Every structure is written in C-alpha cells, then in structure tokens.
N, CA and C atoms as a LAMMPS dump frame, in Angstrom:
ITEM: TIMESTEP
0
ITEM: NUMBER OF ATOMS
162
ITEM: BOX BOUNDS ff ff ff
-5.0000000000000000e+02 5.0000000000000000e+02
-5.0000000000000000e+02 5.0000000000000000e+02
-5.0000000000000000e+02 5.0000000000000000e+02
ITEM: ATOMS id mol type element x y z
1 1 1 N -253.259 452.512 -447.923
2 1 2 C -252.728 451.301 -448.565
3 1 3 C -252.414 451.767 -450.012
4 2 1 N -251.715 450.75 -450.69
5 2 2 C -251.557 451.153 -452.178
6 2 3 C -252.343 450.725 -452.966
7 3 1 N -252.501 450.881 -454.074
8 3 2 C -253.129 450.533 -455.085
9 3 3 C -252.94 449.195 -455.411
10 4 1 N -251.767 448.519 -455.445
11 4 2 C -251.635 447.078 -455.491
12 4 3 C -252.4 446.566 -454.405
13 5 1 N -252.185 446.717 -453.569
14 5 2 C -253.202 445.923 -452.138
15 5 3 C -254.544 446.134 -452.46
16 6 1 N -255.189 447.294 -453.046
17 6 2 C -256.372 447.284 -453.135
18 6 3 C -256.941 446.647 -454.142
19 7 1 N -256.053 446.362 -455.417
20 7 2 C -256.462 445.832 -456.36
21 7 3 C -256.217 444.267 -456.043
22 8 1 N -255.39 444.076 -455.28
23 8 2 C -255.775 442.554 -454.994
24 8 3 C -256.591 442.151 -453.881
25 9 1 N -257.468 442.942 -452.87
26 9 2 C -258.3 442.734 -451.943
27 9 3 C -259.607 442.85 -453.089
28 10 1 N -259.882 443.624 -454.118
29 10 2 C -260.691 443.655 -455.228
30 10 3 C -260.794 442.427 -455.645
31 11 1 N -259.808 442.091 -456.627
32 11 2 C -259.872 440.718 -457.044
33 11 3 C -260.115 439.658 -456.177
34 12 1 N -259.746 439.511 -455.007
35 12 2 C -260.378 438.087 -454.078
36 12 3 C -261.603 438.374 -453.926
37 13 1 N -262.048 439.492 -453.374
38 13 2 C -263.348 439.628 -453.094
39 13 3 C -264.441 439.17 -454.232
40 14 1 N -263.699 439.612 -455.372
41 14 2 C -264.817 439.332 -456.676
42 14 3 C -264.86 437.637 -457.036
43 15 1 N -263.541 436.984 -456.794
44 15 2 C -263.255 435.577 -456.758
45 15 3 C -264.041 435.106 -455.943
46 16 1 N -264.271 435.304 -454.673
47 16 2 C -264.985 434.74 -453.691
48 16 3 C -266.502 434.758 -454.416
49 17 1 N -266.716 436.108 -454.616
50 17 2 C -268.368 436.107 -455.024
51 17 3 C -268.806 434.869 -456.094
52 18 1 N -267.364 435.159 -457.05
53 18 2 C -268.223 434.182 -458.411
54 18 3 C -267.977 432.556 -457.956
55 19 1 N -266.952 432.279 -457.332
56 19 2 C -266.763 430.939 -456.849
57 19 3 C -268.052 430.685 -455.954
58 20 1 N -268.576 431.416 -455.176
59 20 2 C -269.851 431.024 -454.415
60 20 3 C -271.112 430.977 -455.13
61 21 1 N -271.233 431.97 -456.07
62 21 2 C -272.429 432.094 -456.894
63 21 3 C -272.519 431.139 -457.88
64 22 1 N -271.117 430.831 -458.362
65 22 2 C -271.003 429.464 -458.935
66 22 3 C -271.219 428.24 -458.379
67 23 1 N -270.979 428.16 -457.147
68 23 2 C -271.263 426.957 -456.592
69 23 3 C -272.825 426.985 -456.427
70 24 1 N -273.605 427.942 -455.924
71 24 2 C -274.973 427.823 -455.872
72 24 3 C -275.935 427.32 -456.85
73 25 1 N -275.681 427.976 -458.255
74 25 2 C -276.263 427.573 -459.177
75 25 3 C -275.331 426.637 -460.147
76 26 1 N -274.603 425.944 -459.492
77 26 2 C -274.036 424.678 -460.334
78 26 3 C -273.879 425.252 -461.875
79 27 1 N -272.946 426.067 -461.672
80 27 2 C -272.001 426.749 -462.98
81 27 3 C -270.535 426.485 -462.689
82 28 1 N -269.948 425.477 -463.644
83 28 2 C -268.505 425.585 -463.55
84 28 3 C -267.956 426.864 -464.304
85 29 1 N -268.628 427.669 -465.303
86 29 2 C -267.997 428.41 -465.812
87 29 3 C -267.625 429.581 -465.107
88 30 1 N -268.538 429.939 -464.115
89 30 2 C -268.287 431.001 -462.844
90 30 3 C -267.384 430.532 -462.329
91 31 1 N -267.107 429.348 -461.659
92 31 2 C -266.28 428.646 -460.674
93 31 3 C -264.987 428.785 -461.214
94 32 1 N -264.831 428.603 -462.202
95 32 2 C -263.447 428.609 -463.159
96 32 3 C -262.957 430.157 -463.553
97 33 1 N -264.051 431.107 -463.696
98 33 2 C -263.68 432.737 -463.83
99 33 3 C -263.75 433.229 -462.524
100 34 1 N -264.298 432.654 -461.32
101 34 2 C -263.506 433.102 -460.037
102 34 3 C -262.338 432.79 -459.436
103 35 1 N -261.865 431.481 -460.05
104 35 2 C -260.67 430.757 -459.614
105 35 3 C -259.47 431.481 -460.634
106 36 1 N -259.809 431.989 -462.007
107 36 2 C -258.989 433.065 -462.432
108 36 3 C -259.041 434.036 -462.006
109 37 1 N -260.041 434.717 -461.203
110 37 2 C -259.571 436.045 -460.561
111 37 3 C -258.582 435.886 -459.632
112 38 1 N -258.662 434.831 -458.798
113 38 2 C -258.188 434.189 -457.458
114 38 3 C -256.437 434.306 -457.876
115 39 1 N -256.502 433.613 -458.906
116 39 2 C -254.879 433.552 -459.744
117 39 3 C -254.444 434.803 -460.218
118 40 1 N -255.449 435.65 -460.569
119 40 2 C -254.852 436.928 -460.609
120 40 3 C -254.257 437.524 -459.744
121 41 1 N -255.082 437.589 -458.524
122 41 2 C -254.713 438.342 -457.51
123 41 3 C -253.641 437.662 -456.65
124 42 1 N -253.186 436.373 -456.775
125 42 2 C -252.212 435.612 -456.253
126 42 3 C -251.11 436.158 -457.23
127 43 1 N -251.292 436.511 -458.32
128 43 2 C -249.677 436.905 -459.392
129 43 3 C -249.532 438.246 -459.018
130 44 1 N -250.434 439.215 -458.315
131 44 2 C -249.995 440.404 -457.893
132 44 3 C -249.346 440.43 -456.818
133 45 1 N -249.055 439.154 -456.135
134 45 2 C -248.111 439.235 -455.022
135 45 3 C -246.915 439.527 -455.18
136 46 1 N -246.732 439.262 -456.619
137 46 2 C -244.775 439.082 -456.995
138 46 3 C -244.741 440.454 -457.726
139 47 1 N -245.618 441.178 -457.717
140 47 2 C -245.129 442.414 -458.41
141 47 3 C -244.804 443.509 -457.604
142 48 1 N -243.607 444.4 -457.507
143 48 2 C -242.709 444.776 -456.945
144 48 3 C -243.387 446.178 -456.811
145 49 1 N -243.384 446.863 -455.502
146 49 2 C -244.332 448.251 -455.598
147 49 3 C -243.033 449.402 -455.903
148 50 1 N -243.549 450.609 -456.125
149 50 2 C -242.408 451.175 -456.524
150 50 3 C -241.888 451.613 -455.365
151 51 1 N -240.176 452.024 -455.955
152 51 2 C -239.496 452.692 -454.665
153 51 3 C -239.697 454.139 -454.361
154 52 1 N -239.71 454.454 -453.459
155 52 2 C -239.672 456.331 -453.103
156 52 3 C -238.806 456.984 -453.733
157 53 1 N -238.529 458.223 -454.117
158 53 2 C -237.396 458.444 -454.734
159 53 3 C -236.908 458.308 -456.197
160 54 1 N -237.066 457.175 -456.447
161 54 2 C -236.497 457.062 -457.955
162 54 3 C -237.67 457.547 -459.032
C-alpha cells in the first residue's frame, strides 16, 4: 500500500472515532473536528500518486 492510501485510511478511522465520540458525549466541537478529518481524507483522493521512473 502506498503512503497516500495509508494516510487516507488513518484519517478516515480517526474521523469516525471523533464523530462517534462527539455524538456520544454531545460535543459539537468533536463532531466538527471529525468532519474536518473526513474532508481531509476525501481531499487526499485528488492527489496523484508519483509515477515510477521519473
């Protein structure tokens, strides 16, 4: 797996944990931080992987 894929997975897992915990303790700040992590993971989708041999 590439580092880009690993970072997307890690950011998504962190986002799910933060959103879930934010809902559990009724904290809108934690939910918004979790949503921001999810947006960051989605934005990484548009970064092109490096081409081998260049």
